ROVEXBA-511200 format. One record per residue: x negated, y, z of N, C-alpha, C in turn. Coordinates in steps of 0.02 Angstrom, whole numbers, padded with zeros to 5 digits, always signed. Layout:
% ROVEXBA-511200
XYZXYZXYZ ...
This chain:
% ROVEXBA-511200
-06372-01669+12068-06402-01692+12116-06448-01655+12181 -06432-01637+12227-06453-01615+12278-06512-01650+12317 -06573-01636+12326-06599-01667+12382-06617-01629+12440 -06643-01663+12478-06635-01644+12557-06708-01596+12564 -06724-01548+12578-06781-01520+12585-06823-01564+12645 -06871-01582+12649-06926-01606+12670-06954-01570+12737 -06920-01602+12805-06964-01546+12837-07055-01556+12862 -07082-01511+12873-07146-01529+12886-07160-01476+12941 -07179-01504+12986-07197-01473+13061-07237-01441+13043 -07237-01374+13079-07311-01307+13080-07351-01331+13122 -07396-01302+13129-07476-01347+13175-07441-01301+13232 -07479-01343+13272-07470-01363+13356-07405-01373+13381 -07365-01381+13327-07276-01382+13349-07265-01436+13325 -07195-01478+13340-07153-01530+13320-07074-01530+13341 -07056-01595+13346-06988-01592+13371-06972-01592+13434 -07035-01579+13496-07002-01552+13548-06987-01505+13552 -07027-01436+13511-07023-01379+13519-06935-01373+13489 -06890-01411+13453-06824-01404+13441-06798-01398+13500 -06827-01464+13539-06764-01473+13607-06796-01451+13659 -06831-01402+13686-06858-01389+13728-06827-01400+13823 -06840-01478+13831-06812-01508+13884-06863-01536+13928 -06864-01587+13968-06899-01618+14007-06946-01661+13989 -06997-01661+13976-07041-01706+13935-07011-01798+13954 -07037-01816+13880-07016-01909+13895-07027-01932+13953 -07092-01924+13980-07109-01945+14013-07075-01941+14110 -07048-01870+14113-06995-01869+14166-06944-01887+14155 -06913-01888+14094-06852-01910+14094-06855-01977+14105 -06888-02038+14083-06890-02090+14089-06910-02114+14168 -06938-02052+14197-06936-02077+14282-06872-02075+14290 -06829-02010+14282-06781-02000+14301-06738-02041+14308 -06726-02072+14238-06681-02133+14204-06710-02202+14274 -06755-02200+14274-06776-02275+14297-06750-02244+14380 -06763-02198+14411-06741-02180+14482-06680-02184+14478 -06635-02152+14443-06565-02157+14435-06547-02233+14447 -06577-02285+14407-06574-02360+14389-06576-02382+14483 -06634-02373+14495-06647-02413+14578-06633-02378+14612 -06606-02310+14615-06578-02274+14671-06512-02310+14705 -06526-02308+14761-06434-02352+14790-06407-02280+14788 -06346-02292+14726-06296-02235+14726-06261-02227+14798 -06224-02278+14787-06179-02256+14863-06203-02235+14920 -06271-02260+14923-06306-02227+14992-06309-02147+14983 -06337-02143+14932-06323-02080+14933-06249-02027+14929 -06208-02054+14896-06139-02032+14891-06121-02022+14953 -06135-02069+14993-06115-02061+15075-06131-01986+15112 -06217-02010+15092-06241-01940+15125-06223-01891+15123 -06222-01852+15030-06181-01793+15017-06115-01777+15047 -06065-01843+15044-06003-01838+15074-06003-01803+15135 -06061-01831+15189-06058-01804+15262-06105-01709+15251 -06142-01724+15197-06164-01669+15204-06110-01598+15195 -06073-01608+15153-06024-01571+15137-05987-01554+15200 -05964-01608+15229-05907-01597+15297-05944-01560+15334 -06008-01571+15349-06056-01552+15398-06057-01460+15374 -06059-01460+15318-06055-01369+15269-05970-01337+15300 -05948-01374+15302-05880-01353+15305-05869-01337+15406 -05887-01388+15441-05900-01373+15521-05947-01322+15553 -05989-01309+15517-06048-01257+15501-05994-01189+15505 -05965-01183+15448-05923-01121+15444-05868-01118+15466 -05833-01178+15530-05785-01170+15570-05836-01160+15653 -05891-01164+15643-05916-01171+15711-05962-01088+15711 -05965-01065+15647-06011-01006+15645-05976-00962+15692 -05916-00941+15693-05906-00876+15737-05917-00868+15792 -05908-00956+15825-05905-00934+15892-05996-00933+15922 -06046-00951+15906-06082-00954+15899-06114-00862+15905 -06091-00839+15840-06098-00773+15808-06083-00744+15868 -06026-00767+15896-05990-00698+15949-06057-00704+16012 -06069-00761+16031-06105-00781+16092-06175-00762+16069 -06214-00780+16034-06262-00730+16029-06270-00646+16004 -06222-00625+15985-06216-00563+15972-06240-00522+16034 -06280-00449+16029-06295-00426+16056-06274-00335+16050 -06302-00292+16105-06267-00228+16099-06283-00188+16066 -06377-00225+16024-06405-00196+15978-06390-00222+15909 -06359-00301+15916-06365-00319+15840-06300-00358+15843 -06248-00351+15798-06201-00392+15799-06186-00435+15746 -06187-00506+15752-06202-00536+15708-06130-00567+15653 -06137-00564+15619-06074-00585+15558-06038-00642+15565 -05970-00654+15561-05970-00711+15582-05988-00787+15542 -05987-00777+15485-06013-00830+15439-06095-00830+15449 -06144-00794+15498-06195-00796+15497-06238-00861+15484 -06206-00922+15523-06239-00969+15534-06244-01013+15471 -06170-01012+15442-06143-01049+15387-06199-01026+15333 -06193-00979+15317-06248-00941+15278-06320-00976+15263 -06341-00969+15320-06410-00982+15359-06419-01051+15334 -06348-01100+15362-06357-01166+15354-06361-01177+15273 -06311-01151+15231-06342-01174+15157-06388-01163+15141 -06430-01119+15159-06505-01100+15127-06541-01173+15144 -06525-01195+15206-06578-01248+15225-06551-01314+15217 -06493-01306+15194-06467-01375+15176-06506-01366+15095 -06505-01327+15065-06511-01332+14981-06604-01348+14989 -06625-01322+15035-06700-01327+15059-06694-01413+15060 -06645-01444+15100-06648-01494+15111-06640-01561+15097 -06598-01529+15019-06570-01592+14963-06645-01586+14901 -06683-01536+14897-06756-01539+14862-06797-01605+14908 -06798-01573+14967-06859-01625+14999-06816-01699+14976 -06765-01680+14989-06717-01761+14994-06746-01792+14923 -06699-01771+14872-06730-01787+14799-06783-01792+14790 -06834-01753+14796-06915-01752+14792-06943-01824+14834 -06933-01834+14902-06942-01891+14938-06946-01939+14897 -06863-01955+14871-06857-02012+14848-06871-02056+14762 -06888-01981+14747-06925-01975+14665-07005-02034+14685 -07045-02019+14743-07101-02023+14764-07121-02130+14749 -07174-02137+14714-07176-02209+14694-07183-02219+14763 -07180-02300+14783-07162-02326+14869-07234-02318+14876 -07293-02328+14873-07348-02333+14868-07375-02257+14899 -07354-02198+14871-07381-02166+14861-07331-02140+14904 -07284-02142+14930-07240-02113+14996-07266-02146+15057 -07279-02209+15065-07318-02232+15117-07387-02220+15152 -07412-02202+15095-07482-02168+15109-07473-02091+15145 -07442-02061+15086-07419-01983+15119-07400-01982+15174 -07347-02019+15188-07301-02011+15267-07354-02038+15319 -07400-02087+15321-07452-02117+15361-07499-02049+15379 -07513-02014+15344-07550-01957+15341-07532-01892+15378 -07445-01890+15336-07410-01842+15368-07387-01858+15463 -07391-01907+15488-07363-01939+15537-07447-01907+15580 -07503-01937+15571-07547-01907+15608-07550-01829+15615 -07537-01773+15555-07533-01727+15556-07472-01692+15623 -07429-01730+15615-07381-01705+15660-07383-01721+15720 -07434-01793+15728-07460-01816+15804-07501-01739+15839 -07525-01731+15791-07595-01672+15817-07549-01614+15821 -07502-01589+15793-07457-01525+15817-07416-01550+15879 -07408-01609+15886-07387-01633+15953-07394-01618+16026 -07468-01638+16002-07510-01612+16046-07530-01539+16071 -07518-01504+16025-07527-01421+16015-07492-01376+16054 -07420-01425+16061-07355-01397+16087-07359-01366+16148 -07382-01406+16190-07397-01374+16255-07457-01281+16251 -07485-01290+16220-07529-01240+16207-07496-01167+16156 -07492-01197+16116-07456-01149+16073-07382-01137+16060 -07359-01192+16086-07289-01189+16079-07250-01129+16106 -07170-01120+16085-07143-01081+16112-07069-01106+16128 -07056-01067+16208-07006-01100+16224-06925-01083+16211 -06881-01103+16195-06802-01105+16176-06774-01138+16226 -06712-01114+16267-06673-01147+16308-06705-01173+16355 -06765-01171+16384-06785-01207+16440-06820-01252+16408 -06821-01263+16329-06883-01337+16331-06940-01307+16277 -07021-01328+16285-07056-01292+16239-07056-01345+16190 -07016-01331+16120-07030-01396+16099-07051-01371+16009 -07051-01303+16011-07067-01267+15943-07134-01240+15939 -07146-01245+15872-07235-01203+15851-07216-01184+15799 -07248-01096+15796-07207-01052+15753-07268-01040+15687 -07266-01051+15617-07303-01046+15575-07264-01010+15520 -07245-00955+15534-07208-00895+15516-07131-00906+15514 -07125-00978+15512-07033-01016+15523-07044-01050+15591 -07021-01061+15612-07022-01108+15689-07021-01182+15648 -07041-01232+15687-07029-01306+15698-07028-01357+15716 -07021-01403+15734-07001-01456+15783-07043-01485+15769 -07098-01509+15796-07149-01571+15772-07112-01630+15771 -07088-01640+15829-07061-01695+15866-06998-01727+15810 -06967-01697+15761-06903-01686+15722-06935-01739+15671 -06989-01684+15643-07024-01713+15582-07062-01754+15603 -07080-01799+15654-07125-01863+15676-07077-01918+15659 -07009-01910+15683-06986-01967+15685-06966-02000+15627 -06947-01974+15567-06965-02021+15496-07025-02051+15494 -07094-02019+15501-07175-02036+15487-07167-02075+15531 -07139-02101+15583-07166-02141+15648-07138-02200+15630 -07070-02210+15581-07044-02260+15572-07084-02299+15517 -07093-02244+15464-07167-02298+15410-07209-02309+15442 -07242-02298+15471-07307-02293+15520-07303-02370+15557 -07254-02371+15589-07229-02422+15617-07213-02492+15583 -07195-02495+15548-07196-02537+15485-07242-02553+15456 -07278-02492+15455-07348-02503+15425-07399-02549+15472 -07401-02545+15523-07440-02566+15575-07414-02654+15591 -07343-02657+15588-07320-02727+15607-07327-02754+15566 -07319-02734+15498-07319-02786+15434-07403-02805+15438 -07452-02781+15478-07527-02809+15464-07526-02870+15475 -07481-02910+15526-07484-02959+15550-07490-03017+15500 -07452-03012+15434-07437-03056+15378-07522-03040+15354 -07549-03010+15373-07620-03012+15337-07668-03053+15380 -07641-03052+15451-07699-03094+15509-07634-03092+15565 -07628-03146+15570-07555-03158+15621-07595-03143+15703 -07673-03139+15711-07691-03143+15767-07701-03065+15786 -07694-03019+15753-07695-02934+15752-07654-02918+15808 -07658-02886+15864-07603-02876+15919-07582-02812+15905 -07532-02834+15842-07492-02766+15801-07441-02729+15885 -07420-02782+15907-07367-02774+15958-07409-02688+16006 -07468-02731+16032-07493-02682+16071-07537-02626+16039 -07546-02633+15990-07547-02559+15962-07498-02524+15942 -07464-02538+15916-07406-02506+15902-07367-02464+15959 -07367-02515+16029-07323-02480+16079-07373-02460+16114 -07429-02463+16109-07488-02413+16163-07465-02323+16094 -07474-02340+16028-07439-02259+16016-07383-02241+16034 -07329-02290+16042-07246-02245+16036-07259-02249+16114 -07299-02252+16162-07294-02230+16247-07343-02177+16237 -07388-02149+16193-07400-02092+16186-07365-02040+16172 -07327-02053+16102-07271-02020+16078-07238-02023+16145 -07206-02028+16176-07151-02021+16233-07187-01989+16283 -07262-01993+16302-07264-01947+16341-07267-01896+16339 -07292-01869+16253-07277-01803+16245-07238-01767+16237 -07174-01811+16204-07114-01777+16201-07061-01779+16266 -07080-01822+16321-07061-01802+16403-07079-01751+16412 -07152-01725+16406-07178-01679+16422-07130-01590+16420 -07105-01605+16361-07083-01530+16323-07029-01498+16375 -06980-01527+16403-06962-01615+16424-06896-01638+16340 -06923-01690+16323-06867-01702+16254-06840-01782+16291 -06804-01789+16338-06795-01851+16357-06745-01899+16294 -06721-01872+16247-06664-01889+16194-06708-01929+16150 -06757-01874+16115-06798-01896+16062-06852-01959+16098 -06865-01965+16179-06911-02015+16172-06855-02086+16208 -06789-02084+16197-06755-02148+16197-06745-02159+16103 -06758-02115+16064-06752-02134+15999-06811-02165+15965 -06868-02134+15984-06948-02164+15979-06932-02232+16008 -06914-02251+16070-06933-02304+16100-06869-02361+16075 -06806-02328+16060-06759-02361+16025-06764-02412+15979 -06815-02348+15926-06810-02369+15852-06884-02421+15844 -06919-02425+15895-06983-02474+15898-06971-02540+15920 -06911-02546+15964-06876-02583+15973-06850-02639+15939 -06810-02592+15890-06795-02631+15833-06823-02672+15780 -06887-02619+15767-06932-02644+15722-06981-02705+15763 -06995-02711+15816-07060-02758+15829-06999-02827+15847 -06933-02817+15836-06884-02866+15854-06873-02909+15799 -06882-02864+15740-06850-02886+15666-06934-02933+15638 -06990-02891+15685-07050-02924+15658-07061-02989+15662 -07028-03009+15727-07026-03089+15729-07060-03110+15800 -07060-03050+15847-07061-03044+15935-07022-03086+15944 -07068-03143+15993-07020-03190+16041-06987-03165+16078 -06936-03212+16080-06861-03198+16128-06907-03175+16192 -06958-03212+16234-06984-03191+16300-07016-03127+16308 -07057-03133+16242-07078-03041+16258-07025-02984+16250 -06972-03006+16210-06929-02947+16207-06887-02960+16268 -06886-02995+16298-06858-03000+16372-06881-02967+16436 -06959-02959+16427-07014-02914+16454-07002-02847+16442 -06993-02855+16373-06993-02764+16362-06928-02726+16367 -06869-02769+16371-06808-02738+16388-06814-02731+16473 -06853-02786+16496-06869-02760+16582-06920-02698+16579 -06960-02701+16556-06998-02642+16561-06960-02570+16552 -06937-02588+16487-06873-02515+16483-06841-02482+16536 -06806-02545+16576-06753-02542+16654-06800-02518+16700 -06863-02547+16680-06892-02539+16769-06923-02431+16752 -06932-02417+16663-06970-02345+16650-06914-02302+16664 -06830-02323+16642-06776-02294+16666-06773-02269+16739 -06780-02325+16775-06786-02322+16853-06859-02278+16877 -06911-02268+16844-06956-02232+16856-06931-02165+16836 -06932-02142+16778-06901-02082+16744-06836-02038+16803 -06795-02093+16812-06734-02046+16862-06775-02030+16930 -06811-02063+16954-06855-02038+17027-06907-01989+17021 -06936-01994+16961-06985-01931+16952-07001-01880+16900 -06947-01890+16863-06928-01859+16804-06867-01804+16815 -06878-01745+16840-06822-01711+16856-06768-01722+16785 -06787-01683+16736-06728-01690+16679-06696-01729+16676 -06708-01801+16697-06687-01871+16678-06628-01867+16741 -06669-01868+16792-06623-01882+16844-06571-01832+16861 -06565-01777+16822-06496-01704+16823-06450-01744+16775 -06480-01745+16722-06440-01756+16689-06392-01835+16691 -06428-01871+16730-06401-01939+16750-06355-01936+16802 -06370-01882+16834-06320-01875+16901-06268-01823+16889 -06288-01793+16832-06220-01751+16812-06169-01787+16776 -06207-01841+16745-06143-01897+16690-06113-01944+16767 -06143-01955+16801-06114-02013+16842-06064-01981+16893 -06095-01903+16919-06050-01865+16968-05973-01843+16916 -05979-01836+16860-05925-01815+16864-05921-01733+16817 -05896-01711+16765-05919-01650+16744-05878-01596+16810 -05898-01546+16810-05876-01489+16855-05820-01454+16795 -05789-01399+16843-05747-01366+16805-05772-01320+16757 -05772-01326+16695-05790-01274+16635-05888-01289+16634 -05914-01328+16655-05987-01354+16629-05970-01358+16550 -06043-01381+16520-06046-01405+16442-05990-01470+16429 -06001-01523+16458-05965-01577+16444-05895-01583+16432 -05882-01530+16512-05798-01521+16512-05780-01484+16453 -05812-01434+16443-05789-01407+16395-05788-01432+16331 -05838-01446+16308-05842-01501+16247-05800-01528+16248 -05756-01568+16293-05725-01639+16284-05650-01608+16293 -05642-01551+16316-05566-01496+16304-05583-01492+16239 -05624-01457+16210-05630-01425+16144-05607-01505+16088 -05646-01547+16106-05624-01591+16060-05534-01619+16058 -05520-01624+16107-05440-01640+16127-05395-01588+16106 -05446-01546+16103-05377-01486+16107-05344-01474+16025 -05366-01501+15981-05328-01483+15931-05274-01563+15913 -05283-01616+15948-05260-01683+15934-05298-01697+15866 -05207-01749+15848-05254-01787+15790-05251-01743+15725 -05235-01699+15725-05237-01676+15670-05264-01585+15668 -05294-01563+15714-05296-01495+15729-05269-01437+15738 -05296-01390+15744-05279-01325+15763-05271-01291+15681 -05315-01302+15644-05313-01270+15586-05362-01215+15561 -05410-01226+15521-05474-01196+15506-05460-01139+15555 -05527-01113+15595-05557-01056+15607-05481-01022+15664 -05425-01077+15667-05391-01072+15712-05407-01074+15798 -05459-01104+15808-05480-01146+15880-05491-01091+15923 -05479-01101+15994-05473-01049+16056-05545-01081+16065 -05548-01151+16104-05581-01176+16157-05654-01179+16143 -05678-01186+16046-05723-01152+16026-05775-01108+16043 -05735-01043+16067-05738-00977+16063-05800-00971+16139 -05796-01024+16181-05818-01017+16247-05852-01083+16256 -05876-01110+16203-05912-01175+16204-05984-01164+16183 -06040-01170+16205-06126-01160+16218-06131-01198+16162 -06150-01188+16120-06217-01221+16056-06144-01243+16023 -06096-01204+15975-06049-01238+15964-06052-01264+15892 -06113-01234+15865-06132-01249+15791-06197-01289+15798 -06219-01331+15839-06277-01389+15848-06268-01445+15886 -06271-01434+15946-06245-01488+15986-06185-01501+16001 -06134-01473+16015-06061-01487+16013-06013-01475+15962 -06045-01459+15891-06007-01483+15832-05973-01515+15834 -05973-01580+15836-05921-01647+15847-05849-01602+15868 -05843-01588+15932-05806-01531+15988-05776-01494+15957 -05807-01459+15872-05781-01396+15842-05700-01427+15801 -05751-01498+15765-05711-01537+15704-05656-01553+15741 -05651-01573+15806-05599-01606+15854-05549-01559+15845 -05558-01509+15848-05510-01445+15860-05502-01436+15809 -05504-01414+15762-05495-01376+15707-05477-01415+15655 -05506-01478+15661-05484-01527+15591-05451-01581+15609 -05454-01603+15674-05417-01659+15712-05482-01707+15721 -05437-01759+15764-05468-01825+15779-05469-01855+15722 -05417-01856+15679-05434-01893+15616-05490-01899+15594 -05504-01831+15559-05577-01792+15535-05631-01830+15573 -05626-01834+15635-05695-01855+15680-05679-01928+15670 -05633-01976+15648-05649-02045+15642-05658-02050+15576 -05667-02010+15527-05684-02017+15460-05762-02001+15473 -05786-01967+15506-05867-01951+15511-05892-02008+15532 -05862-02034+15586-05898-02112+15620-05868-02150+15596 -05825-02154+15519-05836-02202+15472-05908-02200+15417 -05897-02131+15410-05954-02106+15343-06010-02156+15385 -06059-02123+15446-06113-02135+15480-06104-02220+15497 -06053-02248+15495-06054-02343+15496-06080-02351+15395 -06038-02323+15366-06047-02335+15296-06129-02343+15270 -06154-02274+15297-06230-02252+15290-06266-02316+15310 -06240-02345+15369-06284-02380+15418-06277-02447+15365 -06222-02480+15357-06196-02535+15344-06219-02533+15265 -06224-02495+15237-06239-02496+15164-06319-02509+15164 -06368-02461+15221-06429-02491+15222-06443-02578+15225 -06411-02599+15284-06415-02658+15291-06397-02714+15235 -06340-02690+15217-06329-02728+15127-06400-02719+15113 -06410-02681+15074-06474-02663+15061-06536-02725+15061 -06533-02702+15151-06589-02771+15140-06573-02833+15155 -06509-02856+15141-06504-02927+15133-06547-02988+15098 -06544-02951+15036-06594-02994+15005-06673-02958+14979 -06690-02887+15040-06760-02881+15017-06810-02930+15050 -06860-02947+15017-06928-03002+15023-06988-02959+15041 -06993-02907+15059-07070-02879+15077-07045-02840+15150 -07084-02878+15194-07064-02860+15267-07074-02798+15279 -07131-02753+15263-07137-02671+15276-07079-02643+15259 -07032-02655+15183-06956-02636+15167-06928-02635+15232 -06909-02703+15263-06865-02712+15307-06882-02661+15359 -06928-02669+15377-06933-02632+15450-06944-02557+15456 -06972-02547+15401-06971-02453+15364-06890-02446+15376 -06862-02465+15335-06789-02459+15311-06739-02446+15400 -06766-02523+15421-06706-02551+15483-06747-02463+15568 -06808-02456+15542-06835-02400+15585-06803-02340+15577 -06799-02309+15497-06776-02253+15473-06698-02260+15496 -06648-02317+15475-06581-02283+15497-06568-02311+15562 -06630-02349+15610-06598-02350+15674-06608-02260+15703 -06672-02230+15690-06687-02169+15712-06611-02116+15675 -06577-02130+15634-06529-02088+15612-06464-02107+15641 -06462-02169+15636-06387-02181+15670-06376-02169+15733 -06454-02189+15769-06446-02182+15839-06449-02109+15873 -06464-02063+15841-06437-01987+15866-06366-01988+15858 -06365-01997+15777-06275-01975+15768-06249-02021+15839 -06248-02075+15832-06192-02102+15904-06222-02077+15978 -06254-02051+15981-06292-02021+16049-06248-01958+16049 -06268-01919+15989-06220-01857+16004-06142-01864+16015 -06137-01895+15991-06046-01915+15962-06024-01932+16043 -06065-01988+16062-06058-02003+16131-06057-01949+16206 -06093-01922+16196-06094-01867+16236-06032-01815+16234 -06024-01805+16150-05948-01764+16166-05892-01805+16190 -05891-01863+16207-05838-01893+16195-05852-01916+16291 -05932-01894+16321-05918-01912+16389-05942-01968+16418 -05978-02011+16363-05995-02077+16371-06072-02076+16354 -06096-02028+16356-06159-02023+16381-06183-01976+16398 -06244-01967+16448-06275-01897+16465-06304-01871+16422 -06295-01787+16441-06307-01730+16380-06368-01745+16355 -06396-01732+16308-06467-01758+16275-06490-01688+16255 -06449-01620+16231-06460-01583+16173-06487-01608+16093 -06465-01663+16077-06457-01671+15999-06423-01655+15962 -06448-01643+15886-06406-01622+15838-06362-01694+15813 -06313-01668+15786-06274-01726+15738-06318-01712+15674 -06338-01776+15653-06389-01777+15586-06312-01750+15522 -06370-01712+15487-06343-01688+15432-06255-01643+15416 -06244-01635+15496-06188-01600+15493-06196-01520+15538 -06219-01541+15605-06250-01483+15629-06277-01429+15587 -06287-01366+15628-06329-01301+15598-06397-01343+15608 -06452-01317+15569-06538-01329+15589-06578-01308+15546 -06637-01281+15566-06691-01286+15528-06709-01327+15508 -06768-01352+15568-06802-01415+15556-06768-01477+15574 -06689-01488+15592-06684-01540+15598-06642-01564+15549 -06634-01496+15508-06592-01537+15451-06648-01537+15397 -06696-01510+15375-06754-01535+15337-06773-01598+15364 -06776-01598+15439-06802-01693+15453-06778-01727+15420 -06699-01716+15449-06656-01786+15424-06647-01787+15356 -06652-01732+15294-06666-01730+15230-06737-01793+15218 -06772-01780+15258-06824-01820+15228-06834-01878+15253 -06782-01887+15313-06776-01965+15334-06728-02008+15273 -06684-01960+15251-06642-02000+15192-06684-02008+15141 -06710-01965+15124-06765-01962+15049-06809-02033+15058 -06850-02029+15126-06884-02103+15140-06851-02157+15128 -06778-02156+15179-06723-02222+15167-06715-02230+15097 -06706-02206+15032-06695-02188+14956-06751-02233+14945 -06796-02186+14929-06885-02236+14922-06900-02279+14934 -06872-02321+14998-06907-02398+15025-06877-02430+14987 -06783-02410+14978-06732-02463+14963-06722-02451+14901 -06753-02423+14847-06769-02429+14788-06782-02504+14764 -06748-02529+14711-06759-02595+14673-06743-02586+14616 -06763-02631+14567-06729-02664+14492-06691-02699+14530 -06606-02664+14477-06564-02715+14478-06561-02772+14452 -06607-02778+14404-06600-02844+14355-06659-02898+14370 -06683-02858+14427-06741-02932+14472-06706-02965+14528 -06711-03039+14527-06668-03070+14566-06725-03069+14626 -06690-03076+14690-06730-03079+14747-06714-03121+14800 -06770-03173+14836-06738-03213+14873-06742-03176+14962 -06719-03200+14994-06727-03185+15067-06791-03188+15088 -06815-03148+15155-06888-03136+15169-06917-03203+15177 -06943-03217+15159-07000-03261+15156-07090-03260+15198 -07087-03273+15256-07166-03267+15275-07226-03268+15216 -07210-03345+15213-07252-03350+15162-07286-03304+15091 -07207-03307+15059-07204-03265+15014-07233-03197+15040 -07208-03166+15072-07218-03097+15097-07316-03097+15104 -07325-03144+15127-07397-03144+15153-07438-03127+15066 -07406-03189+15017-07437-03171+14934-07434-03097+14923 -07365-03084+14945-07366-03012+14901-07421-02948+14935 -07404-02963+14991-07440-02923+15019-07515-02929+15000 -07539-02947+15012-07615-02982+14969-07641-02966+14905 -07570-02954+14867-07562-02936+14799-07589-02864+14787 -07560-02845+14850-07547-02752+14836-07626-02718+14836 
C-alpha cells in the first residue's frame, strides 16, 4: 500500500506561490463588483464604443486628408489608431471608476470638481485656442476642463441637493443655482454655448427630482427663456448660431453638407470607405461623425445608434425605480442627463433640427478629453447604480432617506 507524501510548505511560501494570481481580497472585490454592476448597461456602452471605433475608421481618411499639409501627410487611419489608444485609456478609467466604493467615489469626485473649476478659471489666462474657441489647457497633453467638469458637476450637485434631507431649511436650490451660474458664465466666455446648455439642463433635471415646487419650476423655466433672449441679444456666438439655424442653411455650409452626407447613402449606405460627401465635410471624425455613419453604413445603422442611446438612458432609469437614496437618484439622473443630452443635441444638429453646437457624439466621435470624460461619466454611473441584487428595496421615501443619510 503506497502512502501519499505529506506536503510541507517551505518557509516564506505557501499554496499562494503555486497559484500566483490575484490576491483573494482582490478576487473577492471583483466578484462583488460583477454581482452588483449593471451588466446590461455595461453591455450597451461597450457595444456603442465598438460602433464608434468603426465610425472613426470610416471618417478618419476625410479628416486626415483635410488636415494634411505640404510638410506632413497624415495616413488615412491616423485618427482611427489614435482613437483606439484613447479608447483603451478610457476603458481603464471606466472600469477603475466603477470599482470605487460609493463613499470614496463621492468624496473624490467632489474634490475633482473643485480642481476642474479652478482650471476653468485659468483657461482665459493660460489656455490655447482651437477653431476660434479658447477651451483647452496643455499639461503635456491638451485637456478641456469643462468636459471633465460635467460628470463631477452631476455628483457635486447631487451631494448639495441631498443636504435638504438633513435640514429642509438649507437653501440648497440657491447654493446649487449660484454654482451652476458661475460655471455657465465661465464656459460661455470661451465661448462654449453647448456646454452651458448641458450644465443648465442637467441642473434643472436634478432640482425637479429633488422635489422643487411646481411654482418654482415655472419660475426657473421663465428665467431660462429670459436668459436665452438675453444671450441672443448680447452674446454673439448664440446670435450667430440661432440666426444661421432659423435663416436656413446656405449651399455648402457645415450644416447643409452634414445633412446631404447623412442622407447620401440611403437606408443601407454606400459601403465602408466608399463615401464621397464625407471628404468635403469639416470635422468628419468629431462633430459630424453621425453624418459619415449615415452615408457609409446607412440610415438603419443610424437608427440602431439612436436605439443604443435610448437603451442606456432607459436602463439607468429602470435601475433607479427601486432606489431608496436621494443622492443616488440625483447623481445618476444628472449623469445620464449630461450623457443623453449631448448625444441627442449632436444627432439633432446633424438632422438640421438644432443649431450647431460643436459637440461630439459621446463614445462614438474621435476625441482625447471627450473620450476620457465620457468614460469617466459612465464609470461614475456604474458606480452609483451598483447594488446587491439579493437585497429588496422600496421606492424612495423622504423619512427613510433621512434616516439612512443620518446613519452615514
